[in-house]
N, C-alpha and C positions, 0 to 999 in steps of 0.2 A: 606147322605154321604157328605153333603156340596154342596154349589152352587145350580145348577139345577138338580143334580143327586139324584135319589131316588131308594131304593130297597124295594120291598114289597113281603111278603109271606103270604099265607092264606091256612089253612087246616081245613076242616070240617069233623070231624071224623064220625059223624052220617051217612053221605052219602058217605064217603071216597072220597071226591073231594079235589083237591088242585090246587093252582096257585102260581107261583113264577115269578117275573120279575124284571128287572133293567131298569131304564129309565132316560133319560136326555132330558129336553125340549129345543126346539129351540126358540130363540126370533126373533125380527124383524130386527136385525142388519145384515149387509152384512157379509157373511162368517159363520153365525151361523149354528151349526150342532146339530141335535137331534136324539135320537133313543129310541126304546122300544123293548127289547128282553125278551121273557118269555116262560115258559112251563107250561102246565096245563093238568089235567085229569078230565073228567066228565063221570062218569059211565065207560063204556068199551072203551071210546075214549080218546086217548092221542094226544095232539096238541102242536107243537112248532111254534112260530111266531116271526118275526123280522120286525120292521118298522124303516125306516131311513128317515130323513128329512134334506134337505140342502137349505139354503137361499142364493141366489146369487143376484148380482145387477140387472140383467136383467131377472131372472126367479126364480121360486121356484120349487124344485124337491122333489119327495117322492117315495120311493120304499117299497113294502110290500111283504114278502115271508112267506107263511104258509105251514106247513107240518104236516100230521096227520096219525095216525094208531091205531091199537087195543091195543098197549102197547108201553112202552118206547123203547124197542128193535125194534119195527116196526113203529116208529114214522115218518120215511121218506117214507112210502108206498105211500102216496098221497101228491102231492105238487102243490101249486099254487103261482104264482108270478104276481105282477102288478107294473108297473113303470108309474109315472105321472109327467109330466113337464108342468108347467103353466106359461104363460107370457101374457103381454098386450102391445098393441100399442096405444099410446095416442097422440093427437094433441091439442094444445091450440094456437089460432091465427096461426102463421106460424112456430111454434116450434114443433119439432117431438121428441118423446122419446119412448124407449122400456124399460119395467120394469116388476116388479111383478104384479100380477092381481090387478085391481082397485076394492076396496070394494064398493065405492059409488062416492065420488068426488076425485079430484086429483090436483096436481100442477106440472108443468114442469119447471125446473130451469136450466139456462145456464149462462155463463159469457158473458159480453158485447163483441161485435165483436172485439173491440180494444185489448182485452186481449188474443185473438187468442185461443190457446189450453189450457188455464188455466182451470183446472177441478174444479167443484163445488160439495160439499157434502151437503145433507139435512137430516133432521130428525125432529121428533116432539120435541125431546130433544137431543142435541148433548152432549155426555159424553165420554171424552177420545178419543179413536180412533174408537168408534162405531158410525155408521150412517146408515140411511135407504136406501139412494140412492146416486149415483155418476154419474156425466156427463162424457162423453167420446166419443169414436169413433162411438158408436151407438146412439148418440143423447144426449139430455138433461137428467138430473136426473129426475126420475119419483117418486114423493111422492104420493103413491096411497092409503093411509089409512085415508083420510079426511072424517069426518062425516058431513052430511048435516044439515043445520039450527043450527049450533053450533059454537060459537067462539072458535078458537084454534090457537096456534102458529105453524109456520113452522120456524125452525132455519136453518141457512145456513152458510157455511164458505168455504174458499179456500181449495181445496183438498191437496195442497202443500203449507202450510203457509210460508215456507221459500222463496217462490217466491216473496212474499211481495207486495200485492195490497190490497187496502182498500175495504172491503165488506160492509161498512156502519154499520148499527145497528146489522146486523147478525140475525135478526128475523123479521117476518112479521105476523100480525094478520089477519086472514081470517074468514069469515062466509059463507061457500059455500051454494048455492042453491042445490036442489036435482040433483044429477048426473051432476055436473058442473066441469069446469076445469079452472085453473089459469096459467098464464104465468109469470114467474119471471125472470127478467134480473138482474144479480148480477154485481155490479161494474159499472164503467164508463171509459171513455177514459182518464180521468185525474188521472192516477195512478202512474205517474213517480215522483220520488224524485231525486233532484240533490244536490250535494255538490261541492263547489269550493273555490277559493281564489281570492281576489281582490287586485291588486297591482297598484302602480304608480311609476314613476322614483325614488321616495324617499323611496320605500319599501311597506309593507302591508298597505292597506287602512283600518284603524281601526275605530271601533265604528261609522260607517256611516250607515244611514238609508235612505230608499226610498220606491219606489213602483214598482211592476212588473206588466206590462200590455202586452196584445197580440200585437205582431208586424206584424201579418199577418191577422188581422181582424177576429179573432175567437170570435164570439159573445157569445159563451157558456162559455168562460173563465172569471172567476171573479178575479179582481186585488188582488195581494198578497202583504203583507208587506215584505220588504227586509231590512236586517241589517247584519253588520259584527261584529265579536268579536275582541278581542285585537290582534289576529293573522291575521286578515283580512279574516277569513273564514266565509262562509255563507252556509245556507242550505235552500232549497225550496221544498215544498211538494204540489202535486196536479197539475202537468204539464202533457202535452200530447205528445205522440211520434210524431216526425216529425214536430212539431210546433216551431215557432220562437217567442222569447220574448224580450221585451225592459225593461231595468232597469233604472229608473230615480232617481238621487240623488240630491234633492233640496238643501241640505246644501252646497254642493260644485258646483252645477250647471253642474255636469257631468252626462253622461249616457253611456250605452253600451248595446249591444244585444248579445244573444246567441241562439243556436238551440238545441233541444233535438234529438239525433240521433235515427234512425229507429231501430237499433239493440242493443241498450244499456241496455235493460231490465228495471226492476222497479227501480233500483238505478244506477244513472249515476254520475261518477266523472269527472267533467269538468276540462279542462286545466286552469291554472291561467289566469285571464283576466287582461290585461293592460289598464289602463285609463290614460289620460293626468294628469300632475301635476296641482295642484291648482295654478292659477295665483295670 
């Protein structure tokens, strides 16, 4: 019937047995739903059964209901039901996660502390909006389907890409030992981009270049190239929240400083900066 849905029917006239069912398989992505519903007759016993599976971020659930009797009209004479919910708690270093059961090895993935509540999604292969795990209020994302002694990729991305921070390569290659765990920290504190305009008393400072360095002794910051366009506008990428930076313009011997606000988000629009006129 297309996709993962299948319909089967089987009848054996020699022994007068039959089975008919419709099924849809669940996959490993969050929100996946599967079922199998059927009716069968074997000798003087008629049975109807339904199985339902649901895949969540933090657990996997399954329900089975079986009903049987001596004929179709009596098929609800005897009934059995079972509900199963399975989950796992995992630790790697100091990072905690709740997720679906771990088959062998696992990885827990969370965003850098500077990114605060930014969610992370992981999967062996990220396709469209489908993923295996997501970080959130109950801890890191738990990728629990890794195989031991085998090279394999874990792909990751921001859960809300519009928030705009750099996740790097978006993939890591692992080769887990038997029943082992990995800790993945996605992103870093240098996720802020700023745009602004440089002016002096004569108007926009155009086509000027220079260097951006840390003004408060941040040893982890690597100097950036600075330049303005014909309208005096500039853009910088890879700055940190709450830090102060110095821009030096060797062509004109001028310099200025600016700070990245604490609550500006990943993209900050700075007020126009005024520098002295060239003497």
